[in-house]
Backbone as JSON, one array per atom type, in Angstrom:
{
  "sequence": "MPRRLSSDYLSNVYHEFKSLKGAELREIIRFYEENKRAINELELNEFFELQVSYLCALFEFNEFDKFLYLVDEAIEASIIHNIQFVDHENIYNKLLYLKAEAYHYQMEYEKASFIFEQLIKMDPYKEKYSTAFGRTKNKMIPKYLKNSRAVSIVFFFLTALVIAVELLIIRNFIEDWTTVFEWSRNLLFVSGWLILILGELIHYWRVEQLVARKVKLCKKGKLFKK",
  "N": [[109.03, 58.9, 140.53], [108.5, 59.45, 137.08], [107.9, 56.87, 134.67], [110.08, 56.12, 132.0], [109.26, 56.46, 128.6], [108.97, 53.87, 126.17], [111.21, 53.2, 123.39], [110.03, 52.09, 121.15], [107.38, 52.81, 121.44], [107.61, 55.59, 121.27], [108.54, 55.81, 118.67], [106.3, 54.87, 117.29], [104.46, 56.9, 117.9], [105.66, 59.07, 116.6], [105.57, 58.24, 113.86], [102.83, 57.9, 113.56], [101.88, 60.47, 113.9], [103.12, 61.67, 111.69], [101.72, 60.38, 109.7], [99.37, 61.74, 109.71], [99.5, 63.81, 108.02], [97.9, 65.96, 105.86], [95.51, 65.48, 106.98], [92.58, 66.7, 108.79], [93.0, 69.91, 110.28], [92.23, 70.23, 112.94], [92.42, 67.62, 113.9], [95.17, 67.11, 113.75], [96.14, 68.98, 115.59], [94.84, 68.08, 117.91], [95.94, 65.48, 118.23], [98.67, 66.04, 118.68], [98.58, 67.52, 121.07], [97.46, 65.68, 122.81], [99.42, 63.78, 122.93], [101.66, 64.98, 123.93], [103.64, 64.59, 125.92], [105.01, 62.27, 125.07], [105.95, 63.18, 122.58], [107.67, 65.21, 123.36], [109.8, 63.71, 124.26], [111.02, 62.69, 122.07], [113.73, 62.21, 119.71], [115.8, 65.02, 118.9], [115.6, 66.19, 116.19], [113.32, 64.89, 115.19], [111.41, 65.64, 117.1], [111.43, 68.43, 116.69], [110.55, 68.62, 114.06], [107.88, 67.68, 114.31], [106.93, 69.58, 116.07], [107.02, 71.9, 114.52], [105.14, 71.24, 112.55], [102.86, 71.13, 114.14], [102.72, 73.82, 115.01], [102.3, 75.08, 112.55], [99.8, 74.02, 111.95], [98.27, 75.16, 114.01], [98.47, 77.83, 113.24], [97.21, 77.79, 110.69], [94.71, 77.09, 111.54], [93.83, 79.32, 112.67], [94.47, 79.8, 115.32], [95.8, 82.0, 116.72], [96.69, 83.21, 119.11], [97.64, 81.09, 120.71], [99.56, 80.09, 118.95], [101.39, 82.27, 118.77], [102.26, 82.33, 121.36], [103.79, 80.03, 121.54], [105.6, 79.97, 119.39], [108.07, 81.35, 119.55], [109.73, 79.72, 121.05], [110.3, 77.62, 119.28], [111.6, 79.04, 117.26], [113.88, 79.94, 118.62], [115.0, 77.45, 119.2], [115.68, 76.56, 116.65], [117.79, 78.24, 116.09], [119.64, 77.79, 118.21], [120.22, 75.04, 117.93], [121.01, 74.96, 115.36], [119.24, 74.29, 113.25], [118.34, 74.3, 110.06], [116.68, 73.61, 107.89], [113.43, 72.27, 107.28], [111.51, 69.9, 105.73], [112.61, 70.81, 103.33], [112.45, 73.57, 103.51], [113.49, 76.82, 104.54], [113.51, 76.99, 107.79], [113.72, 78.84, 109.87], [113.2, 81.33, 108.63], [110.63, 80.76, 107.72], [109.12, 80.38, 110.1], [109.41, 82.89, 111.26], [108.09, 84.42, 109.34], [105.45, 83.4, 109.52], [104.94, 84.14, 112.14], [104.93, 86.94, 111.91], [102.73, 87.22, 110.18], [100.72, 86.27, 111.85], [100.7, 88.27, 113.82], [99.84, 90.31, 112.14], [97.21, 89.49, 111.46], [96.1, 89.76, 113.94], [96.0, 92.4, 114.14], [98.2, 93.75, 115.11], [100.04, 95.72, 113.92], [102.48, 97.15, 113.97], [104.37, 95.38, 115.13], [104.22, 93.28, 113.28], [105.05, 94.58, 110.93], [107.72, 95.22, 111.56], [108.94, 92.67, 111.69], [108.5, 91.69, 109.07], [110.06, 93.52, 107.7], [112.62, 92.82, 108.6], [112.79, 90.3, 107.46], [112.87, 90.96, 104.76], [115.38, 92.14, 104.68], [116.91, 89.87, 105.12], [116.27, 88.25, 102.94], [115.86, 89.78, 100.22], [114.98, 89.12, 97.73], [112.75, 87.6, 97.8], [109.54, 87.76, 96.96], [107.16, 87.58, 98.42], [107.69, 88.52, 100.94], [108.14, 91.29, 100.66], [105.64, 91.97, 99.63], [103.95, 91.33, 101.78], [104.97, 93.08, 103.68], [104.31, 95.57, 102.52], [101.51, 95.28, 102.5], [100.97, 95.28, 105.23], [101.98, 97.79, 106.01], [100.17, 99.39, 104.68], [97.96, 99.11, 106.27], [98.63, 100.54, 108.47], [97.69, 103.45, 109.56], [98.62, 106.67, 108.76], [98.93, 110.04, 110.21], [98.17, 112.09, 108.39], [96.44, 110.74, 106.68], [94.38, 109.97, 108.38], [93.45, 112.51, 108.94], [92.56, 113.36, 106.39], [90.48, 111.57, 105.97], [88.8, 112.33, 108.04], [88.16, 114.96, 107.29], [86.82, 114.46, 104.88], [84.56, 113.14, 105.86], [83.37, 115.24, 107.25], [82.67, 116.86, 105.06], [80.79, 115.16, 103.8], [78.86, 115.12, 105.79], [78.09, 117.82, 105.8], [77.02, 117.91, 103.25], [74.75, 116.3, 103.56], [73.4, 117.92, 105.37], [72.91, 120.25, 103.86], [71.23, 119.15, 101.9], [69.04, 118.47, 103.49], [68.18, 121.03, 104.35], [67.59, 122.11, 101.89], [65.41, 120.47, 101.01], [63.51, 120.79, 103.04], [63.18, 123.55, 103.46], [64.14, 125.38, 101.36], [63.01, 124.48, 98.83], [60.34, 124.71, 99.44], [59.86, 127.3, 100.37], [61.72, 129.22, 99.43], [62.25, 129.19, 96.5], [63.84, 130.33, 94.54], [66.44, 129.98, 95.3], [67.07, 127.41, 94.84], [68.74, 126.32, 92.78], [71.26, 127.21, 93.58], [71.6, 125.83, 95.98], [71.55, 123.2, 95.03], [73.89, 123.11, 93.48], [75.69, 123.6, 95.51], [75.43, 121.37, 97.29], [76.19, 119.3, 95.56], [78.82, 120.06, 94.98], [80.01, 119.91, 97.53], [79.68, 117.17, 98.05], [81.15, 115.92, 95.97], [83.65, 117.01, 96.51], [84.18, 115.89, 99.0], [84.49, 113.16, 98.3], [86.7, 113.39, 96.58], [88.74, 114.3, 98.3], [88.86, 112.13, 100.06], [89.57, 109.97, 98.31], [91.97, 110.96, 97.22], [93.62, 111.11, 99.5], [93.8, 108.36, 100.17], [95.07, 107.37, 97.87], [97.53, 108.72, 97.92], [98.6, 107.66, 100.27], [98.8, 104.94, 99.55], [100.62, 105.17, 97.41], [102.88, 106.18, 98.71], [103.51, 104.05, 100.41], [104.1, 102.06, 98.53], [106.39, 103.22, 97.39], [108.07, 103.25, 99.62], [108.39, 100.48, 100.15], [109.6, 99.66, 97.75], [112.01, 101.12, 97.85], [113.15, 100.02, 100.16], [113.51, 97.29, 99.42], [115.24, 97.62, 97.26], [117.52, 98.78, 98.49], [118.24, 96.7, 100.21], [118.83, 94.67, 98.4], [121.02, 95.79, 97.15], [122.77, 95.82, 99.31], [123.12, 93.06, 99.69], [124.42, 92.38, 97.29], [126.73, 93.87, 97.6], [127.96, 92.62, 99.75], [128.64, 90.26, 98.57]],
  "CA": [[109.68, 59.29, 139.25], [107.73, 58.89, 135.97], [108.58, 55.85, 133.89], [110.47, 56.57, 130.67], [108.51, 55.81, 127.53], [109.81, 52.99, 125.35], [111.59, 53.73, 122.08], [109.04, 51.62, 120.18], [106.18, 53.66, 121.6], [107.94, 56.91, 120.74], [108.59, 55.67, 117.21], [104.92, 54.77, 116.81], [103.87, 58.24, 118.02], [106.22, 59.88, 115.53], [105.05, 57.82, 112.56], [101.38, 58.14, 113.52], [101.7, 61.91, 113.65], [103.5, 61.91, 110.3], [100.67, 59.86, 108.82], [98.24, 62.67, 109.75], [99.71, 64.86, 107.02], [96.75, 66.04, 104.97], [94.29, 65.31, 107.77], [92.01, 67.96, 109.26], [93.88, 70.63, 111.2], [91.79, 69.95, 114.3], [92.92, 66.3, 114.26], [96.61, 67.27, 113.96], [96.31, 69.7, 116.86], [94.39, 67.2, 118.99], [96.91, 64.39, 118.42], [99.9, 66.6, 119.27], [98.35, 67.92, 122.46], [97.2, 64.49, 123.62], [100.65, 62.98, 123.02], [102.73, 65.96, 124.11], [104.73, 64.01, 126.72], [105.81, 61.38, 124.21], [106.6, 63.98, 121.54], [108.78, 65.92, 124.01], [110.91, 62.78, 124.49], [111.58, 62.27, 120.79], [115.04, 62.74, 119.3], [115.65, 66.46, 118.63], [115.11, 66.51, 114.85], [111.96, 64.4, 115.08], [110.59, 66.53, 117.92], [111.33, 69.74, 116.06], [109.7, 68.45, 112.87], [106.48, 67.6, 114.74], [106.58, 70.86, 116.67], [106.76, 72.82, 113.41], [103.85, 70.84, 111.95], [101.84, 71.56, 115.09], [102.64, 75.28, 114.93], [101.66, 75.42, 111.26], [98.39, 73.67, 112.08], [97.68, 76.21, 114.84], [98.38, 79.04, 112.42], [96.18, 77.6, 109.66], [93.43, 76.96, 112.23], [93.58, 80.66, 113.23], [94.73, 79.83, 116.77], [96.96, 82.88, 116.7], [97.2, 83.45, 120.47], [98.44, 79.92, 121.11], [100.7, 80.06, 118.04], [102.37, 83.29, 119.17], [102.79, 81.95, 122.68], [104.72, 78.9, 121.4], [106.49, 80.01, 118.23], [109.42, 81.82, 119.88], [110.51, 78.55, 121.51], [110.77, 76.91, 118.08], [112.57, 79.91, 116.58], [115.12, 79.87, 119.41], [115.57, 76.1, 119.03], [116.29, 76.48, 115.31], [119.07, 78.97, 116.16], [120.55, 77.12, 119.15], [120.61, 73.73, 117.41], [121.39, 75.14, 113.96], [118.32, 73.56, 112.37], [118.09, 75.26, 108.99], [115.62, 73.23, 106.95], [112.44, 71.23, 107.55], [110.79, 69.69, 104.47], [113.29, 71.61, 102.3], [112.15, 74.99, 103.69], [114.26, 77.53, 105.55], [112.52, 76.97, 108.86], [113.82, 80.09, 110.63], [112.45, 82.33, 107.87], [109.22, 80.39, 107.67], [108.49, 80.65, 111.39], [109.34, 84.35, 111.41], [107.03, 84.9, 108.44], [104.15, 83.05, 110.12], [104.78, 84.98, 113.33], [104.53, 88.27, 111.44], [101.36, 87.12, 109.67], [99.83, 86.14, 113.02], [100.57, 89.62, 114.36], [99.04, 91.08, 111.19], [95.81, 89.1, 111.61], [95.64, 90.27, 115.23], [96.05, 93.86, 114.0], [99.39, 94.31, 115.76], [100.75, 96.01, 112.67], [103.86, 97.59, 114.22], [105.19, 94.17, 115.32], [104.25, 92.55, 112.0], [105.87, 95.35, 109.99], [109.13, 95.09, 111.94], [109.43, 91.33, 111.31], [108.55, 91.62, 107.6], [111.22, 94.32, 107.28], [113.81, 92.0, 108.86], [112.8, 89.22, 106.46], [113.33, 91.56, 103.5], [116.83, 92.29, 104.81], [117.52, 88.54, 105.0], [116.06, 87.73, 101.58], [115.13, 90.81, 99.48], [114.51, 88.6, 96.44], [111.51, 86.86, 98.02], [108.5, 88.77, 96.74], [106.08, 87.52, 99.4], [108.08, 89.34, 102.09], [107.86, 92.7, 100.34], [104.18, 92.1, 99.49], [103.39, 91.32, 103.14], [105.41, 94.33, 104.31], [103.46, 96.63, 101.96], [100.13, 95.07, 102.97], [100.91, 95.69, 106.63], [102.16, 99.23, 106.06], [98.92, 100.02, 104.22], [97.0, 99.08, 107.38], [99.1, 101.48, 109.5], [97.16, 104.7, 109.05], [99.35, 107.85, 109.24], [98.1, 111.15, 110.65], [97.58, 112.82, 107.26], [95.32, 109.97, 106.14], [93.29, 110.13, 109.36], [92.9, 113.86, 108.75], [91.81, 113.43, 105.12], [89.24, 110.84, 106.17], [87.95, 113.15, 108.9], [87.68, 116.08, 106.48], [85.82, 113.95, 103.92], [83.34, 112.88, 106.62], [82.76, 116.56, 107.48], [82.05, 117.27, 103.79], [79.58, 114.35, 103.6], [77.87, 115.59, 106.76], [77.59, 119.1, 105.3], [76.17, 117.58, 102.1], [73.46, 115.85, 104.1], [72.75, 119.08, 105.99], [72.42, 121.11, 102.76], [70.09, 118.45, 101.3], [67.9, 118.61, 104.42], [67.7, 122.42, 104.27], [66.99, 122.27, 100.55], [64.12, 119.78, 100.93], [62.55, 121.27, 104.04], [62.97, 125.0, 103.46], [64.35, 126.07, 100.08], [62.02, 124.1, 97.79], [58.98, 125.06, 99.87], [59.67, 128.71, 100.67], [62.65, 130.12, 98.7], [62.57, 128.39, 95.3], [64.87, 131.0, 93.73], [67.77, 129.53, 95.75], [67.19, 125.96, 94.62], [69.92, 126.01, 91.96], [72.44, 127.45, 94.4], [71.74, 124.72, 96.94], [71.88, 121.99, 94.27], [75.32, 123.19, 93.17], [76.44, 123.52, 96.77], [75.48, 119.98, 97.78], [76.99, 118.5, 94.61], [80.22, 120.44, 95.16], [80.44, 119.34, 98.8], [79.73, 115.7, 97.92], [82.29, 115.58, 95.11], [84.88, 117.39, 97.23], [84.4, 114.87, 100.03], [85.03, 111.96, 97.66], [88.04, 113.68, 96.06], [89.66, 114.34, 99.44], [89.01, 110.76, 100.54], [90.31, 109.17, 97.32], [93.34, 111.49, 97.12], [94.35, 110.68, 100.69], [94.08, 106.92, 100.05], [96.05, 107.16, 96.8], [98.84, 109.19, 98.4], [99.09, 106.67, 101.24], [99.18, 103.74, 98.78], [101.82, 105.49, 96.64], [104.0, 106.3, 99.65], [103.85, 102.7, 100.86], [104.77, 101.4, 97.41], [107.73, 103.79, 97.28], [108.84, 102.78, 100.78], [108.72, 99.07, 99.94], [110.55, 99.59, 96.63], [113.31, 101.6, 98.34], [113.66, 99.04, 101.11], [113.97, 96.13, 98.67], [116.4, 98.03, 96.45], [118.66, 98.94, 99.38], [118.65, 95.38, 100.72], [119.46, 93.95, 97.3], [122.35, 96.38, 96.99], [123.56, 95.32, 100.43], [123.47, 91.66, 99.42], [125.41, 92.36, 96.22], [127.97, 94.44, 98.13], [128.57, 91.6, 100.6], [129.23, 89.24, 97.7]],
  "C": [[108.92, 58.65, 138.08], [108.55, 57.91, 135.15], [108.88, 56.39, 132.49], [109.72, 55.78, 129.61], [109.45, 55.0, 126.65], [110.08, 53.61, 123.98], [110.59, 53.29, 121.01], [107.78, 52.49, 120.23], [106.42, 55.05, 121.0], [107.97, 56.89, 119.22], [107.19, 55.61, 116.61], [104.22, 56.13, 116.84], [104.35, 59.13, 116.87], [105.6, 59.54, 114.17], [103.53, 58.04, 112.44], [101.1, 59.62, 113.26], [102.03, 62.25, 112.2], [102.42, 61.46, 109.34], [99.45, 60.78, 108.78], [98.39, 63.79, 108.72], [98.57, 64.84, 106.0], [95.43, 65.85, 105.7], [93.75, 66.68, 108.17], [92.93, 68.58, 110.31], [93.52, 70.33, 112.65], [92.35, 68.62, 114.8], [94.42, 66.35, 114.55], [96.88, 67.92, 115.31], [95.95, 68.79, 118.05], [95.42, 66.13, 119.29], [98.17, 64.9, 119.11], [99.68, 66.89, 120.75], [98.08, 66.73, 123.36], [98.45, 63.65, 123.83], [101.88, 63.86, 123.27], [103.91, 65.38, 124.89], [105.64, 63.13, 125.86], [106.58, 62.17, 123.16], [107.79, 64.73, 122.12], [110.0, 65.02, 124.23], [111.53, 62.26, 123.2], [112.99, 62.85, 120.6], [114.81, 64.15, 118.72], [115.04, 66.75, 117.26], [113.67, 66.06, 114.65], [111.0, 65.3, 115.88], [110.37, 67.87, 117.23], [110.43, 69.69, 114.83], [108.22, 68.43, 113.25], [106.02, 68.93, 115.35], [106.24, 71.89, 115.59], [105.42, 72.51, 112.75], [102.69, 71.29, 112.83], [101.63, 73.07, 115.03], [101.95, 75.73, 113.64], [100.17, 75.12, 111.3], [97.66, 74.71, 112.92], [97.47, 77.48, 114.03], [97.24, 78.92, 111.41], [94.78, 77.52, 110.27], [93.03, 78.28, 112.91], [93.69, 80.72, 114.76], [95.96, 80.71, 117.0], [97.54, 83.14, 118.1], [98.12, 82.3, 120.91], [99.7, 79.82, 120.25], [101.78, 81.04, 118.49], [103.0, 82.98, 120.52], [103.9, 80.9, 122.55], [105.81, 79.09, 120.36], [107.9, 80.46, 118.57], [110.32, 80.69, 120.35], [111.1, 77.8, 120.32], [111.81, 77.73, 117.34], [113.91, 79.86, 117.29], [115.81, 78.51, 119.24], [116.27, 75.97, 117.68], [117.65, 77.17, 115.29], [120.08, 78.19, 117.0], [121.1, 75.82, 118.58], [120.96, 73.76, 115.92], [120.54, 74.27, 113.01], [117.87, 74.53, 111.28], [116.88, 74.91, 108.13], [114.72, 72.14, 107.54], [111.58, 71.12, 106.29], [111.3, 70.64, 103.39], [112.95, 73.1, 102.37], [113.08, 75.57, 104.75], [113.34, 77.77, 106.74], [112.56, 78.25, 109.71], [113.0, 81.18, 109.94], [110.96, 82.03, 107.86], [108.5, 80.73, 108.97], [108.38, 82.15, 111.65], [108.21, 84.93, 110.56], [105.64, 84.61, 109.03], [103.89, 83.88, 111.37], [104.31, 86.38, 112.94], [103.09, 88.27, 110.92], [100.36, 87.01, 110.81], [99.62, 87.5, 113.68], [99.68, 90.48, 113.45], [97.55, 90.77, 111.37], [95.23, 89.57, 112.94], [95.72, 91.8, 115.3], [97.15, 94.51, 114.83], [100.38, 94.65, 114.64], [102.19, 96.47, 112.87], [104.79, 96.38, 114.35], [105.32, 93.4, 114.01], [105.18, 93.25, 111.0], [107.36, 95.19, 110.28], [109.7, 93.74, 111.48], [109.53, 91.2, 109.79], [109.75, 92.4, 107.07], [112.51, 93.54, 107.48], [113.93, 90.88, 107.83], [113.26, 89.74, 105.1], [114.85, 91.73, 103.53], [117.53, 90.94, 104.63], [117.41, 87.98, 103.59], [115.23, 88.73, 100.77], [114.57, 90.32, 98.14], [113.2, 87.82, 96.56], [110.34, 87.85, 98.01], [107.43, 88.75, 97.83], [106.4, 88.33, 100.65], [107.75, 90.81, 101.83], [106.37, 92.95, 100.18], [103.52, 92.19, 100.87], [103.75, 92.6, 103.88], [104.54, 95.49, 103.84], [102.03, 96.52, 102.45], [99.97, 95.54, 104.41], [101.05, 97.2, 106.76], [100.9, 99.97, 105.62], [97.87, 100.06, 105.33], [97.39, 100.06, 108.5], [98.78, 102.9, 109.03], [97.92, 105.9, 109.63], [98.39, 109.0, 109.55], [97.43, 111.87, 109.48], [96.38, 112.08, 106.65], [94.11, 110.02, 107.08], [92.62, 111.48, 109.17], [92.07, 113.96, 107.48], [90.49, 112.7, 105.24], [88.27, 111.65, 107.01], [87.34, 114.32, 108.12], [86.61, 115.62, 105.5], [84.5, 113.66, 104.63], [82.6, 114.18, 106.92], [82.04, 117.03, 106.22], [80.77, 116.47, 103.52], [78.47, 114.77, 104.56], [77.25, 116.91, 106.3], [76.68, 118.89, 104.09], [74.78, 117.17, 102.56], [72.68, 117.02, 104.71], [72.15, 120.01, 104.93], [71.19, 120.48, 102.1], [68.85, 118.61, 102.18], [67.3, 120.01, 104.36], [66.99, 122.66, 102.94], [65.59, 121.67, 100.49], [63.08, 120.4, 101.87], [62.21, 122.75, 103.93], [63.01, 125.6, 102.06], [63.27, 125.75, 99.07], [60.59, 124.5, 98.17], [58.76, 126.57, 100.01], [60.55, 129.67, 99.87], [63.13, 129.4, 97.44], [63.67, 129.01, 94.45], [66.28, 130.52, 94.1], [68.01, 128.04, 95.48], [68.45, 125.58, 93.87], [71.21, 126.16, 92.76], [72.68, 126.27, 95.36], [72.08, 123.4, 96.22], [73.38, 121.96, 93.94], [76.17, 123.01, 94.44], [76.56, 122.08, 97.26], [76.3, 119.09, 96.87], [78.48, 118.77, 94.78], [80.78, 119.84, 96.45], [80.62, 117.83, 98.71], [80.94, 115.27, 97.1], [83.61, 115.89, 95.81], [85.22, 116.36, 98.31], [85.02, 113.62, 99.45], [86.45, 112.19, 97.14], [89.09, 113.69, 97.17], [89.93, 112.93, 99.96], [89.88, 109.92, 99.61], [91.76, 109.63, 97.21], [94.19, 111.05, 98.3], [94.74, 109.21, 100.61], [95.15, 106.65, 99.0], [97.45, 107.6, 97.22], [99.45, 108.18, 99.37], [99.58, 105.42, 100.51], [100.49, 103.99, 98.03], [103.04, 105.56, 97.55], [104.46, 104.93, 100.15], [104.6, 101.95, 99.76], [106.2, 101.9, 97.25], [108.63, 103.31, 98.42], [109.3, 101.34, 100.58], [109.77, 98.93, 98.84], [111.94, 100.03, 97.07], [113.95, 100.59, 99.27], [114.24, 97.82, 100.39], [115.23, 96.45, 97.88], [117.65, 98.15, 97.31], [119.18, 97.6, 99.89], [119.31, 94.54, 99.64], [120.88, 94.47, 97.05], [123.29, 95.89, 98.08], [124.01, 93.89, 100.23], [124.56, 91.57, 98.36], [126.77, 92.86, 96.72], [128.72, 93.41, 98.97], [129.24, 90.52, 99.77], [130.57, 89.71, 97.14]]
}
């Protein structure tokens, strides 16, 4: 049976970890992982505080796989033990937000979008939630935008083809058609850009409208509950 660590040793581990605040992220992560056994034996609030600091360090260090693997445990602990604040921050919301951001950076936009939407429902007045939701929705490419991008690529390809024909054949053998081909390639090129830009603008506008409606509905819901 392993020997229980002394309270003095545990206290030293806690205070030493706390003193690392502001240190390099790699050092914070290293210390936590090397002293994991002692940290696990800390009193609940102290353990949770260090666990959150460790998770934040993982996130900031772009260790998203490890962060996502561990963060649900902390989120569940905050619910089960009714831990609402750490360093004056709503820790449940903070961990959910970081989890969504981690999914976003890993390009799992559906999962990120769902969490950001839930955060808006919980606090529609927090602008960073709606901003993150919109940023994620913009990365989720709908079918119409894929189609507009594909069509614009076809137009650019046709432009290149017309230019090749113009340079290799028209200007050397059929000069009377030069003006027609110049107009054709210019029209194709401009059309390609217009289709591409229009598709992007429509997508951006739709996302902005979606976010605005979502925030408005959630604010109304909050006021109604009051």
